[in-house]
C-alpha positions in Angstrom: 0.3 0.2 -0.1 1.4 3.2 -1.3 1.1 6.6 0.7 -1.3 7.7 -2.0 -3.7 4.9 -1.0 -3.6 5.7 2.3 -5.0 8.7 1.4 -7.8 7.5 -0.2 -10.8 8.0 2.5 -12.3 4.2 1.8 -9.1 2.8 2.6 -8.5 5.5 5.6 -11.8 4.4 7.2 -10.9 1.1 7.0 -7.0 1.9 8.6 -8.9 3.7 11.0 -11.3 1.5 12.4 -9.0 -1.4 12.3 -6.2 0.4 14.1 -9.1 1.7 16.6 -9.7 -1.9 17.3 -6.5 -2.8 18.5 -5.3 0.2 19.5 -2.9 0.8 17.0 -2.2 4.5 15.5 -4.1 5.5 12.1 -1.1 5.9 10.2 1.6 3.4 8.3 3.8 4.2 11.5 2.8 2.2 14.7 3.6 4.2 17.7 2.3 4.5 21.3 -0.2 7.3 21.2 0.1 10.3 24.4 -2.1 8.0 26.7 -1.8 4.9 25.3 -3.2 1.9 27.7 -0.6 -0.8 26.4 2.2 1.5 27.0 3.8 0.1 30.0 4.5 3.8 31.4 1.1 4.4 31.5 0.1 1.2 33.3 -1.7 2.0 36.4 0.6 1.9 39.5 -0.5 -1.1 41.1 0.4 -3.2 37.8 3.9 -1.5 37.6 4.3 -2.0 41.3 3.4 -5.9 41.1 5.7 -6.2 37.9 8.6 -5.1 40.2 7.4 -6.8 43.4 7.1 -10.1 41.6 11.2 -10.0 40.3 12.5 -8.7 43.4 12.5 -12.5 45.4 14.6 -13.6 41.8 16.9 -10.7 42.2 17.7 -11.0 46.0 17.9 -15.1 45.0 20.7 -14.1 42.1 22.9 -13.2 44.9 22.0 -16.3 47.4 23.7 -18.3 44.9 26.8 -17.1 45.6 26.2 -16.6 49.5 24.4 -19.8 50.3 27.6 -21.4 49.7 29.4 -19.9 52.0 28.1 -21.3 55.4 29.0 -24.7 54.0 32.2 -24.0 52.1 33.7 -26.4 54.8 31.5 -29.0 54.4 31.8 -29.1 50.5 35.8 -29.2 51.0 35.5 -32.5 53.5 33.0 -34.1 51.0 35.2 -33.4 47.8 38.4 -34.1 49.9 39.9 -30.6 48.9 41.2 -27.3 50.8 38.9 -24.8 52.3 40.9 -22.6 49.5 40.4 -24.4 46.8 36.8 -24.7 47.8 36.0 -20.7 47.9 36.0 -21.6 43.4 32.6 -22.7 44.4 31.9 -19.1 45.0 33.9 -17.4 42.6 32.8 -19.6 39.6 29.6 -18.4 40.3 30.0 -15.2 40.1 32.3 -15.7 37.4 29.1 -16.8 35.5 27.5 -13.6 36.6 29.8 -11.6 34.6 29.4 -12.6 31.2 25.6 -13.8 31.2 24.3 -10.0 31.1 26.4 -9.7 27.7 24.3 -12.3 25.7 21.0 -12.3 27.9 20.6 -8.6 27.7 20.4 -8.6 23.6 18.4 -11.8 23.7 15.8 -10.1 25.8 16.0 -7.0 23.2 15.1 -9.7 20.1 12.8 -11.9 22.2 11.3 -10.0 24.9 11.7 -9.7 28.5 9.0 -12.6 29.6 10.8 -15.4 27.6 14.1 -14.6 28.7 12.7 -14.7 32.3 11.3 -17.3 32.2 13.4 -19.7 30.2 17.0 -18.4 32.0 15.6 -18.5 35.3 14.0 -22.1 34.4 17.4 -23.5 33.4 19.2 -22.0 36.4 17.1 -24.1 38.9 17.5 -27.0 36.6 21.2 -26.8 36.8 21.0 -25.8 40.6 19.4 -29.4 40.9 21.9 -31.3 39.0 24.8 -29.4 41.1 23.5 -31.3 44.5 23.9 -34.8 42.9 27.7 -34.3 41.3 30.7 -35.7 43.1 33.5 -34.5 40.7 34.5 -30.8 41.6 35.6 -29.8 37.9 31.6 -31.0 37.1 30.6 -29.3 39.8 32.6 -25.9 38.9 31.1 -26.2 35.6 27.7 -26.3 36.6 28.4 -23.3 39.1 29.4 -21.2 36.2 26.4 -21.8 34.3 24.1 -21.7 37.1 25.7 -17.6 37.3 25.4 -17.0 33.7 21.3 -18.2 33.7 20.8 -17.0 37.2 22.2 -13.1 36.1 19.0 -12.7 34.4 17.5 -9.6 36.7 21.2 -8.2 36.0 20.3 -8.2 32.5 17.1 -7.4 32.4 15.8 -5.8 35.8 16.9 -2.3 34.5 15.6 -2.7 31.6 12.4 -3.4 32.7 12.4 -0.5 34.9 13.3 1.7 31.9 10.1 0.1 30.1 7.6 0.8 33.2 8.9 4.3 34.0 9.8 7.6 32.4 13.3 8.2 32.6 12.6 11.0 35.6 10.6 8.5 37.4 12.9 5.4 37.5 14.6 6.8 41.1 12.4 4.8 43.6 12.4 1.6 41.2 16.0 1.5 40.8 16.6 2.4 44.6 14.6 -1.1 45.1 16.3 -3.2 42.8 19.6 -2.1 43.9 18.6 -2.9 47.7 18.1 -6.2 46.6 21.1 -6.6 44.5 23.1 -5.4 47.3 21.4 -6.9 50.0 21.3 -10.4 48.3 24.8 -11.5 49.5 24.7 -10.6 53.3 20.9 -11.5 53.7 21.5 -14.6 52.1 24.5 -15.6 54.3 21.7 -14.8 57.4 19.4 -16.9 56.0 21.4 -20.3 55.0 23.3 -20.2 58.3 20.0 -21.1 59.7 19.7 -23.9 56.6 23.0 -24.9 57.2 23.3 -25.6 60.7 23.5 -29.4 61.0 23.2 -30.0 57.7 25.3 -31.0 54.4 26.1 -28.6 51.8 23.7 -30.9 49.4 20.5 -30.6 51.7 21.0 -26.4 51.8 21.2 -26.5 48.2 18.3 -28.3 48.0 16.5 -26.3 50.2 17.4 -23.1 48.1 16.0 -24.9 45.1 12.8 -25.2 46.6 12.8 -21.4 47.5 13.8 -20.3 44.1 11.0 -22.8 42.6 7.9 -20.7 44.2 10.3 -17.6 43.3 10.0 -18.7 39.8 6.4 -19.5 40.1 5.5 -16.2 41.0 7.2 -14.4 38.4 6.1 -16.9 35.9 2.1 -16.5 36.5 2.9 -12.4 37.5 4.5 -12.5 33.8 1.5 -14.6 32.4 -1.1 -12.1 33.2 0.8 -8.5 33.0 2.0 -9.2 29.3 5.0 -8.2 28.2 6.9 -4.9 28.8 9.7 -4.4 25.8 8.5 -1.4 24.2 9.9 -2.8 20.6 8.1 -6.3 21.0 4.6 -4.6 21.9 4.9 -2.3 18.9 6.0 -4.9 16.6 3.6 -7.6 17.1 0.4 -4.9 16.9 2.3 -4.1 13.5 2.2 -7.6 12.5 -1.4 -7.5 13.6 -2.6 -4.4 11.9 -0.6 -6.0 8.2 -2.1 -9.4 9.2 -5.8 -7.6 9.5 -4.9 -5.3 6.0 -3.7 -7.9 4.3 -0.9 -5.1 3.5 2.7 -4.6 4.5 2.7 -0.6 4.4 2.4 -0.6 8.4 5.6 0.0 10.6 7.4 0.5 13.3 9.4 3.5 14.4 13.2 2.9 13.4 14.4 2.3 17.1 11.8 -0.4 17.6 13.0 -2.5 14.7 14.8 -5.7 14.8 18.6 -5.6 14.2 19.8 -8.9 12.6 20.5 -11.0 15.8 24.3 -11.0 14.7 24.7 -7.4 14.4 22.9 -7.0 17.4 25.6 -9.3 19.5 28.5 -8.0 18.0 27.4 -4.3 19.3 26.1 -5.4 22.5 29.6 -7.7 23.0 31.7 -4.6 21.4 30.4 -1.8 22.7 30.9 -2.9 26.4 34.6 -3.0 25.9 34.9 0.3 23.6 33.2 1.9 27.0 35.5 0.5 28.9 38.7 1.6 27.1 37.7 5.4 26.0 34.8 6.7 28.6 35.9 8.1 32.0 32.7 7.9 33.3 32.4 3.8 32.9 36.0 3.6 34.0 35.1 5.8 36.9 31.8 3.7 37.9 33.6 0.0 37.0 35.9 0.6 39.4 34.1 1.6 41.8 31.4 -1.4 41.4 35.0 -3.9 40.9 36.0 -2.6 44.3 32.9 -2.5 46.1 31.3 -5.8 45.0 34.6 -7.6 45.5 34.7 -6.5 48.9 31.1 -7.4 49.8 32.0 -11.4 48.5 35.7 -11.5 50.0 33.4 -10.6 53.2 31.8 -14.1 52.7 35.2 -15.7 53.3 36.6 -12.9 56.1 33.8 -12.8 58.3 34.4 -16.7 58.6 37.6 -16.4 59.7 36.9 -13.2 61.9 34.2 -14.1 63.9 34.3 -18.3 63.4 36.1 -20.5 65.5 39.4 -19.4 64.7 38.1 -15.2 66.0 35.2 -15.0 68.0 34.3 -18.3 68.5 30.6 -18.6 66.5 29.0 -21.0 65.0 27.7 -21.4 61.7 24.5 -18.8 62.6 26.6 -17.2 65.0 28.7 -16.1 61.7 25.8 -15.6 59.5 24.0 -13.0 62.6 27.6 -11.3 62.2 26.2 -10.1 58.4 23.1 -7.8 60.0 25.0 -4.8 60.3 25.6 -4.7 56.6 22.1 -5.8 56.0 20.6 -2.8 58.1 23.3 -0.5 56.6 22.2 -1.6 53.0 18.8 -1.2 54.2 19.4 2.4 55.6 20.5 3.3 52.4 17.5 2.3 50.9 15.8 4.8 53.2 18.2 7.9 52.3 17.6 7.1 48.6 14.4 8.9 49.5 16.0 12.0 50.3 18.6 11.4 47.6 15.8 11.5 45.1 13.7 14.1 46.0 17.0 16.4 46.1 17.1 14.8 42.1 13.6 16.0 41.9 13.7 19.6 43.0 16.8 20.2 40.9 15.3 18.9 38.3 12.4 21.2 38.3 14.9 23.9 38.9 16.1 23.4 35.8 13.0 23.3 34.0 13.8 19.3 33.3 16.9 20.0 31.8 20.2 17.9 32.2 20.8 17.6 36.3 22.8 14.5 35.8 25.2 15.5 38.4 22.7 15.5 41.2 22.7 11.9 41.2 25.8 12.0 43.1 24.6 14.4 45.8 25.2 11.8 48.7 28.1 9.9 47.7 30.0 12.5 48.5 29.5 11.5 52.0 29.3 7.7 51.3 33.0 8.2 49.7 34.4 9.0 53.0 32.3 7.1 54.8 33.5 4.0 53.4 37.6 4.0 54.4 36.5 5.4 57.6 34.4 2.6 58.4 37.1 -0.2 57.2 39.9 1.8 59.1 37.4 1.3 62.6 36.4 -2.3 61.6 40.6 -3.3 61.2 40.9 -1.9 65.1 37.7 -3.5 66.2 37.3 -6.8 65.1 39.3 -9.1 67.2 38.1 -10.9 70.1 39.5 -8.6 72.9 36.4 -6.1 72.0 32.9 -7.0 71.9 31.5 -8.1 68.6 28.3 -5.7 68.6 31.4 -3.2 68.0 32.7 -4.4 64.3 28.8 -5.8 63.3 27.7 -1.7 64.0 30.8 -0.4 61.9 30.3 -2.6 59.5 26.4 -1.2 59.0 28.5 2.2 57.8 30.2 0.0 55.3 26.8 -1.6 54.1 25.5 2.5 53.6 28.1 3.5 51.6 28.2 0.4 49.6 24.8 0.7 48.8 25.0 4.6 48.4 28.2 4.6 46.1 26.6 1.6 44.0 23.4 3.5 43.2 25.4 6.4 42.6 27.5 4.8 39.6 24.6 3.2 38.2 22.0 6.2 38.1 24.7 8.7 37.0 25.4 5.8 34.0 21.9 5.6 33.3 21.3 9.4 33.1 24.7 10.4 31.2 24.2 7.3 28.2 20.3 7.2 28.6 19.8 5.2 24.8 23.6 3.6 25.1 23.3 3.2 29.1 22.8 -0.6 28.2 26.2 -1.3 26.8 28.0 1.0 29.4 26.2 -0.5 32.4 27.2 -4.1 30.9 30.9 -3.0 31.1 30.9 -2.1 34.5 29.1 -5.5 35.1 32.0 -7.5 33.5 34.6 -5.2 35.5 32.4 -5.8 38.9 31.3 -9.5 38.6 35.1 -10.4 37.9 36.1 -8.3 41.0 33.3 -10.7 42.9 35.1 -13.8 41.1 38.6 -12.9 42.1 38.4 -10.8 45.4 37.3 -14.1 47.6 40.4 -16.2 46.4 42.8 -13.3 47.0 41.1 -12.0 50.0 41.2 -15.0 52.0 45.2 -15.6 51.2 45.1 -11.4 52.4 43.5 -12.1 55.6 45.2 -15.6 56.3 48.6 -14.2 55.9 48.3 -10.4 57.3 45.9 -10.8 59.7 42.3 -9.1 59.9 44.0 -5.5 60.9 46.4 -5.1 58.3 44.2 -6.5 55.7 41.2 -3.9 56.8 43.9 -1.5 56.5 44.6 -2.2 52.6 41.1 -2.9 51.9 40.5 0.8 53.4 43.7 2.4 52.1 42.1 1.1 48.4 38.7 3.0 49.3 40.8 6.2 49.8 42.2 6.1 46.1 38.2 6.3 45.4 37.4 9.0 47.6 37.5 11.8 44.7 35.6 9.7 41.9 32.2 11.7 43.1 33.6 14.8 43.6 35.4 14.7 39.8 31.8 13.8 38.4 30.3 16.3 40.3 32.7 19.2 39.1 33.8 18.1 35.9 30.7 15.4 34.6 29.2 17.1 32.3 32.6 18.1 30.7 33.4 14.6 30.6 29.7 14.0 28.6 30.4 16.7 26.3 33.0 15.0 25.5 31.9 11.4 24.7 30.2 10.9 21.6 27.6 8.7 23.2 26.9 10.9 26.1 27.2 13.9 24.2 23.8 12.9 21.9 21.9 13.3 25.1 23.3 16.1 26.7 20.6 18.8 25.8 17.7 17.0 25.9 15.0 17.2 28.7 14.7 14.7 31.1 
């Protein structure tokens, strides 16, 4: 059908009638209208937050896949006849899988939609988790752990995209805050929860208990996605265009250029190459990756370090006692969720004052404080985490680390998303790669550090590393706009309204 045919009153009337029926626009380009109910951004708030609530338990369980292993690492080492240091690979290989999953699962969700990737990928993770409980070979166990991490990383790949599907750009803050609370809180809460489950049980029993819990999460997620439907905008528009073409028997119905599917080979090449280009050339991504790598590495390092500090060789706690020592970090991360309410209000106020012009640098407001509190908390922990002092002191100190951890991670993610917008998926993929590779390496290196140097000197070294990164929020606040202007990707969005 040519444009001249579309101008025909008879054809136009037919097109309008069908378009009205299926909710498509009344021309040859299928887009969302201003208040289109099929646009996920126009869903009722109840349905948006129902979707978020269904995905959040899955987000928690991604980190549980790592932290649930730590309380039973000694039993695993005994069962496999290996050293405790080698057993740490059970944690590291899983986190390594998390590093590479988003590189392919993210483009798959762009091509096939969010819903099938959530359901199928997490379903495969459950099968792999079940298989892990039956293996008796260390090599096979580690291979399964890598692939378990790979397929469980579906929320790392998709949750940010789902939030962008559901909320307009300047309203993503609260949902991103909850997503990150689940992502950062998963490791310490998992250690607390599974330390109770692990008491008196084998590592296989603990993994099977986790499988049962995660299976319930998967059922809830699958049911929610079935009833609420797809959220990926391009998939919705492509389906509507296809329905309109079938109804009209005509092929001249299109979707906007940004909603068209690239060839899978080109899509994957872009997704696989661009994150490395961002890491190599973009200062904003480099700063964010440095902070993310350090913070996540430290988070997973603490899984083993707390066992040395609070376990039989330190304060003498049993498995449950070691798990309870993570409550300080849990409390700090939860406090970060609450203080993010202030951060979000500050951002919205600055946005209103600028008449909806870009205020990306407002995202780093609380990070100025967090960057200083992070090394201070580690130095205090270094001098208080020994049996000569009551354990409540280092546990309370770790709460300040937890708050800084959450606040700084949130700053790097929201700042990067605001800076790159259309290209943020590639920027965040590069950051995520560094983050999870560090998370895989730190536990192995950290165990050697704590065993050879002791808690005090090890924490001083880690604190000194945090001191080096204190200037990052200040650099972004002062020169962030200049860095964005020099970026070929961020500069495209510099003058856009938020």
